[in-house]
C-alpha positions as protocol buffer text, in pm:
chain_id: "A"
residue {
  index: 1
  type: MET
  ca { x: 366 y: 528 z: 1769 }
}
residue {
  index: 2
  type: THR
  ca { x: 371 y: 542 z: 2147 }
}
residue {
  index: 3
  type: TYR
  ca { x: 115 y: 507 z: 2421 }
}
residue {
  index: 4
  type: ASP
  ca { x: 179 y: 861 z: 2543 }
}
residue {
  index: 5
  type: GLU
  ca { x: 104 y: 1007 z: 2197 }
}
residue {
  index: 6
  type: TYR
  ca { x: -250 y: 865 z: 2206 }
}
residue {
  index: 7
  type: LYS
  ca { x: -345 y: 830 z: 2575 }
}
residue {
  index: 8
  type: ASN
  ca { x: -561 y: 1145 z: 2570 }
}
residue {
  index: 9
  type: LYS
  ca { x: -711 y: 1071 z: 2226 }
}
residue {
  index: 10
  type: ILE
  ca { x: -961 y: 790 z: 2302 }
}
residue {
  index: 11
  type: GLY
  ca { x: -1232 y: 805 z: 2034 }
}
residue {
  index: 12
  type: THR
  ca { x: -1022 y: 1014 z: 1794 }
}
residue {
  index: 13
  type: ARG
  ca { x: -1010 y: 882 z: 1438 }
}
residue {
  index: 14
  type: TYR
  ca { x: -701 y: 853 z: 1219 }
}
residue {
  index: 15
  type: THR
  ca { x: -619 y: 774 z: 859 }
}
residue {
  index: 16
  type: PHE
  ca { x: -300 y: 715 z: 661 }
}
residue {
  index: 17
  type: VAL
  ca { x: -158 y: 986 z: 435 }
}
residue {
  index: 18
  type: GLN
  ca { x: 167 y: 935 z: 246 }
}
residue {
  index: 19
  type: GLY
  ca { x: 239 y: 648 z: 482 }
}
residue {
  index: 20
  type: GLU
  ca { x: 194 y: 848 z: 802 }
}
residue {
  index: 21
  type: ILE
  ca { x: -83 y: 825 z: 1065 }
}
residue {
  index: 22
  type: VAL
  ca { x: -279 y: 1151 z: 1071 }
}
residue {
  index: 23
  type: GLU
  ca { x: -587 y: 1265 z: 1259 }
}
residue {
  index: 24
  type: ASP
  ca { x: -900 y: 1260 z: 1039 }
}
residue {
  index: 25
  type: ALA
  ca { x: -1265 y: 1270 z: 1147 }
}
residue {
  index: 26
  type: ASP
  ca { x: -1348 y: 1014 z: 875 }
}
residue {
  index: 27
  type: GLY
  ca { x: -1041 y: 797 z: 934 }
}
residue {
  index: 28
  type: GLU
  ca { x: -1026 y: 418 z: 915 }
}
residue {
  index: 29
  type: VAL
  ca { x: -898 y: 364 z: 1270 }
}
residue {
  index: 30
  type: VAL
  ca { x: -1000 y: 495 z: 1610 }
}
residue {
  index: 31
  type: VAL
  ca { x: -805 y: 515 z: 1935 }
}
residue {
  index: 32
  type: SER
  ca { x: -950 y: 266 z: 2183 }
}
residue {
  index: 33
  type: ASN
  ca { x: -885 y: 78 z: 2506 }
}
residue {
  index: 34
  type: THR
  ca { x: -1053 y: -227 z: 2353 }
}
residue {
  index: 35
  type: PRO
  ca { x: -843 y: -457 z: 2136 }
}
residue {
  index: 36
  type: LYS
  ca { x: -1028 y: -497 z: 1807 }
}
residue {
  index: 37
  type: LEU
  ca { x: -972 y: -443 z: 1437 }
}
residue {
  index: 38
  type: ASN
  ca { x: -935 y: -90 z: 1304 }
}
residue {
  index: 39
  type: THR
  ca { x: -809 y: 57 z: 1627 }
}
residue {
  index: 40
  type: ILE
  ca { x: -500 y: 207 z: 1774 }
}
residue {
  index: 41
  type: TYR
  ca { x: -530 y: -12 z: 2081 }
}
residue {
  index: 42
  type: LEU
  ca { x: -400 y: 140 z: 2403 }
}
residue {
  index: 43
  type: ASN
  ca { x: -306 y: -123 z: 2658 }
}
residue {
  index: 44
  type: ASN
  ca { x: -320 y: 59 z: 2991 }
}
residue {
  index: 45
  type: ARG
  ca { x: -152 y: -228 z: 3174 }
}
residue {
  index: 46
  type: ASP
  ca { x: 177 y: -227 z: 2982 }
}
residue {
  index: 47
  type: ARG
  ca { x: 138 y: 125 z: 2836 }
}
residue {
  index: 48
  type: THR
  ca { x: 171 y: 25 z: 2470 }
}
residue {
  index: 49
  type: ALA
  ca { x: -5 y: 143 z: 2157 }
}
residue {
  index: 50
  type: THR
  ca { x: -71 y: -118 z: 1888 }
}
residue {
  index: 51
  type: LEU
  ca { x: -216 y: -54 z: 1545 }
}
residue {
  index: 52
  type: MET
  ca { x: -474 y: -326 z: 1471 }
}
residue {
  index: 53
  type: VAL
  ca { x: -599 y: -288 z: 1113 }
}
residue {
  index: 54
  type: ASP
  ca { x: -827 y: -520 z: 917 }
}
residue {
  index: 55
  type: PRO
  ca { x: -608 y: -653 z: 634 }
}
residue {
  index: 56
  type: LYS
  ca { x: -898 y: -618 z: 390 }
}
residue {
  index: 57
  type: LEU
  ca { x: -857 y: -241 z: 414 }
}
residue {
  index: 58
  type: TYR
  ca { x: -510 y: -264 z: 256 }
}
residue {
  index: 59
  type: VAL
  ca { x: -411 y: 53 z: 447 }
}
residue {
  index: 60
  type: GLY
  ca { x: -225 y: 87 z: 774 }
}
residue {
  index: 61
  type: ARG
  ca { x: 10 y: -204 z: 713 }
}
residue {
  index: 62
  type: LYS
  ca { x: 360 y: -163 z: 849 }
}
residue {
  index: 63
  type: TRP
  ca { x: 626 y: -188 z: 579 }
}
residue {
  index: 64
  type: LYS
  ca { x: 825 y: -510 z: 559 }
}
residue {
  index: 65
  type: LEU
  ca { x: 1015 y: -616 z: 248 }
}
residue {
  index: 66
  type: PHE
  ca { x: 867 y: -925 z: 74 }
}
residue {
  index: 67
  type: THR
  ca { x: 568 y: -932 z: 310 }
}
residue {
  index: 68
  type: SER
  ca { x: 416 y: -588 z: 310 }
}
residue {
  index: 69
  type: ASP
  ca { x: 585 y: -362 z: 60 }
}
residue {
  index: 70
  type: CYS
  ca { x: 454 y: -180 z: -249 }
}
residue {
  index: 71
  type: VAL
  ca { x: 457 y: -490 z: -471 }
}
residue {
  index: 72
  type: SER
  ca { x: 302 y: -715 z: -204 }
}
residue {
  index: 73
  type: VAL
  ca { x: 13 y: -478 z: -132 }
}
residue {
  index: 74
  type: ALA
  ca { x: -54 y: -422 z: -503 }
}
residue {
  index: 75
  type: ALA
  ca { x: -39 y: -796 z: -574 }
}
residue {
  index: 76
  type: GLU
  ca { x: -278 y: -880 z: -292 }
}
residue {
  index: 77
  type: TYR
  ca { x: -522 y: -606 z: -396 }
}
residue {
  index: 78
  type: LEU
  ca { x: -520 y: -724 z: -758 }
}
residue {
  index: 79
  type: ASP
  ca { x: -557 y: -1090 z: -656 }
}
residue {
  index: 80
  type: ASP
  ca { x: -863 y: -998 z: -449 }
}
residue {
  index: 81
  type: HIS
  ca { x: -1023 y: -757 z: -698 }
}
residue {
  index: 82
  type: ILE
  ca { x: -948 y: -890 z: -1047 }
}
residue {
  index: 83
  type: GLY
  ca { x: -849 y: -1251 z: -986 }
}
residue {
  index: 84
  type: THR
  ca { x: -476 y: -1249 z: -1056 }
}
residue {
  index: 85
  type: SER
  ca { x: -244 y: -1479 z: -864 }
}
residue {
  index: 86
  type: LEU
  ca { x: 46 y: -1239 z: -826 }
}
residue {
  index: 87
  type: LYS
  ca { x: 99 y: -1291 z: -454 }
}
residue {
  index: 88
  type: ARG
  ca { x: 175 y: -1660 z: -513 }
}
residue {
  index: 89
  type: VAL
  ca { x: 428 y: -1600 z: -793 }
}
residue {
  index: 90
  type: ARG
  ca { x: 658 y: -1372 z: -602 }
}
residue {
  index: 91
  type: PRO
  ca { x: 929 y: -1582 z: -443 }
}
residue {
  index: 92
  type: ARG
  ca { x: 1239 y: -1399 z: -325 }
}
residue {
  index: 93
  type: ARG
  ca { x: 1462 y: -1517 z: -611 }
}
residue {
  index: 94
  type: GLU
  ca { x: 1208 y: -1386 z: -862 }
}
residue {
  index: 95
  type: TYR
  ca { x: 1183 y: -1057 z: -678 }
}
residue {
  index: 96
  type: ASP
  ca { x: 1561 y: -1015 z: -682 }
}
residue {
  index: 97
  type: LYS
  ca { x: 1567 y: -1079 z: -1057 }
}
residue {
  index: 98
  type: TYR
  ca { x: 1296 y: -824 z: -1133 }
}
residue {
  index: 99
  type: PHE
  ca { x: 1427 y: -569 z: -887 }
}
residue {
  index: 100
  type: LYS
  ca { x: 1738 y: -555 z: -1102 }
}
residue {
  index: 101
  type: GLN
  ca { x: 1539 y: -549 z: -1432 }
}
residue {
  index: 102
  type: GLY
  ca { x: 1260 y: -329 z: -1303 }
}
residue {
  index: 103
  type: MET
  ca { x: 903 y: -411 z: -1213 }
}
residue {
  index: 104
  type: CYS
  ca { x: 765 y: -315 z: -1557 }
}
residue {
  index: 105
  type: GLN
  ca { x: 899 y: -644 z: -1688 }
}
residue {
  index: 106
  type: TRP
  ca { x: 752 y: -837 z: -1393 }
}
residue {
  index: 107
  type: PHE
  ca { x: 400 y: -719 z: -1476 }
}
residue {
  index: 108
  type: GLU
  ca { x: 447 y: -789 z: -1847 }
}
residue {
  index: 109
  type: ASP
  ca { x: 568 y: -1141 z: -1768 }
}
residue {
  index: 110
  type: HIS
  ca { x: 257 y: -1202 z: -1556 }
}
residue {
  index: 111
  type: GLY
  ca { x: -17 y: -1116 z: -1804 }
}
residue {
  index: 112
  type: PHE
  ca { x: -28 y: -736 z: -1795 }
}
residue {
  index: 113
  type: LYS
  ca { x: -16 y: -513 z: -2102 }
}
residue {
  index: 114
  type: GLU
  ca { x: 113 y: -158 z: -2105 }
}
residue {
  index: 115
  type: VAL
  ca { x: -151 y: 111 z: -2166 }
}
residue {
  index: 116
  type: ALA
  ca { x: -123 y: 487 z: -2208 }
}
residue {
  index: 117
  type: ILE
  ca { x: -140 y: 704 z: -1897 }
}
residue {
  index: 118
  type: ALA
  ca { x: -433 y: 888 z: -2057 }
}
residue {
  index: 119
  type: ASP
  ca { x: -624 y: 555 z: -2074 }
}
residue {
  index: 120
  type: MET
  ca { x: -568 y: 466 z: -1707 }
}
residue {
  index: 121
  type: GLN
  ca { x: -859 y: 284 z: -1537 }
}
residue {
  index: 122
  type: PRO
  ca { x: -923 y: 151 z: -1186 }
}
residue {
  index: 123
  type: ASN
  ca { x: -714 y: -160 z: -1107 }
}
residue {
  index: 124
  type: ASP
  ca { x: -433 y: -56 z: -1343 }
}
residue {
  index: 125
  type: VAL
  ca { x: -83 y: -77 z: -1199 }
}
residue {
  index: 126
  type: LEU
  ca { x: 151 y: 219 z: -1214 }
}
residue {
  index: 127
  type: VAL
  ca { x: 526 y: 168 z: -1199 }
}
residue {
  index: 128
  type: PHE
  ca { x: 724 y: 475 z: -1094 }
}
residue {
  index: 129
  type: ASP
  ca { x: 1085 y: 580 z: -1107 }
}
residue {
  index: 130
  type: TYR
  ca { x: 1087 y: 639 z: -732 }
}
residue {
  index: 131
  type: ASP
  ca { x: 1438 y: 760 z: -658 }
}
residue {
  index: 132
  type: GLU
  ca { x: 1798 y: 675 z: -734 }
}
residue {
  index: 133
  type: GLY
  ca { x: 1828 y: 425 z: -447 }
}
residue {
  index: 134
  type: ILE
  ca { x: 1513 y: 235 z: -545 }
}
residue {
  index: 135
  type: ILE
  ca { x: 1461 y: 123 z: -902 }
}
residue {
  index: 136
  type: THR
  ca { x: 1082 y: 136 z: -899 }
}
residue {
  index: 137
  type: HIS
  ca { x: 775 y: 196 z: -687 }
}
residue {
  index: 138
  type: VAL
  ca { x: 444 y: 24 z: -762 }
}
residue {
  index: 139
  type: CYS
  ca { x: 89 y: 135 z: -688 }
}
residue {
  index: 140
  type: VAL
  ca { x: -265 y: 47 z: -796 }
}
residue {
  index: 141
  type: TYR
  ca { x: -487 y: 314 z: -948 }
}
residue {
  index: 142
  type: LEU
  ca { x: -823 y: 310 z: -766 }
}
residue {
  index: 143
  type: GLY
  ca { x: -997 y: 574 z: -976 }
}
residue {
  index: 144
  type: ASP
  ca { x: -1091 y: 934 z: -894 }
}
residue {
  index: 145
  type: GLY
  ca { x: -722 y: 1030 z: -889 }
}
residue {
  index: 146
  type: LYS
  ca { x: -639 y: 795 z: -597 }
}
residue {
  index: 147
  type: VAL
  ca { x: -374 y: 522 z: -565 }
}
residue {
  index: 148
  type: LEU
  ca { x: -307 y: 244 z: -316 }
}
residue {
  index: 149
  type: HIS
  ca { x: 63 y: 216 z: -238 }
}
residue {
  index: 150
  type: HIS
  ca { x: 318 y: 135 z: 28 }
}
residue {
  index: 151
  type: MET
  ca { x: 625 y: 353 z: 57 }
}
residue {
  index: 152
  type: SER
  ca { x: 940 y: 215 z: 218 }
}
residue {
  index: 153
  type: ASN
  ca { x: 939 y: 217 z: 599 }
}
residue {
  index: 154
  type: LYS
  ca { x: 591 y: 375 z: 618 }
}
residue {
  index: 155
  type: TYR
  ca { x: 232 y: 251 z: 644 }
}
residue {
  index: 156
  type: SER
  ca { x: 36 y: 152 z: 335 }
}
residue {
  index: 157
  type: SER
  ca { x: -204 y: 427 z: 231 }
}
residue {
  index: 158
  type: ILE
  ca { x: -444 y: 559 z: -29 }
}
residue {
  index: 159
  type: ASP
  ca { x: -329 y: 894 z: -162 }
}
residue {
  index: 160
  type: PRO
  ca { x: -380 y: 1131 z: -456 }
}
residue {
  index: 161
  type: LEU
  ca { x: -194 y: 1022 z: -768 }
}
residue {
  index: 162
  type: GLY
  ca { x: -9 y: 1349 z: -801 }
}
residue {
  index: 163
  type: ASP
  ca { x: 265 y: 1406 z: -1057 }
}
residue {
  index: 164
  type: VAL
  ca { x: 281 y: 1143 z: -1334 }
}
residue {
  index: 165
  type: ASP
  ca { x: 615 y: 1264 z: -1474 }
}
residue {
  index: 166
  type: SER
  ca { x: 797 y: 978 z: -1300 }
}
residue {
  index: 167
  type: VAL
  ca { x: 559 y: 705 z: -1425 }
}
residue {
  index: 168
  type: LEU
  ca { x: 759 y: 444 z: -1614 }
}
residue {
  index: 169
  type: GLY
  ca { x: 449 y: 257 z: -1727 }
}
residue {
  index: 170
  type: VAL
  ca { x: 82 y: 183 z: -1667 }
}
residue {
  index: 171
  type: TYR
  ca { x: -17 y: -185 z: -1684 }
}
residue {
  index: 172
  type: ARG
  ca { x: -356 y: -354 z: -1716 }
}
residue {
  index: 173
  type: TYR
  ca { x: -424 y: -720 z: -1659 }
}
residue {
  index: 174
  type: ALA
  ca { x: -497 y: -876 z: -1999 }
}
residue {
  index: 175
  type: ASP
  ca { x: -665 y: -1188 z: -1857 }
}
């Protein structure tokens, strides 16, 4: 994201699709010369563009392993919406252990029960077989065919669920 990409777009709205910033009339962020939340702030003095997103939106976060990745965003969302404490139980050594075993086991070990894909409900966690280089990808089902997720080296986003053939498991907090 550069200043020159947005300098003639003041007032234009953007959203996040598959981890990319795309123009959208109903988007969460707007291009602005005023530094405030939910903007792509253009600093005319040093000619920089900075994405400033309210963390409560869960979207538009820049990917960073252990801080803002698929598991971190899902854990924070679930902590805020259903009262889990997943964000606090994710130290690096635990993450390394479960990355090798797979995240299905991590959710089971933290109070989640596997449910059938056909029984999926909002706030359920989906664990995917993402690709050969990454053991799993995690997202939260929001309902209406939408998921909150954070793909590697992209921005967090809410996207259509799409193909469920690569779903390894659907997990619901058992409280």
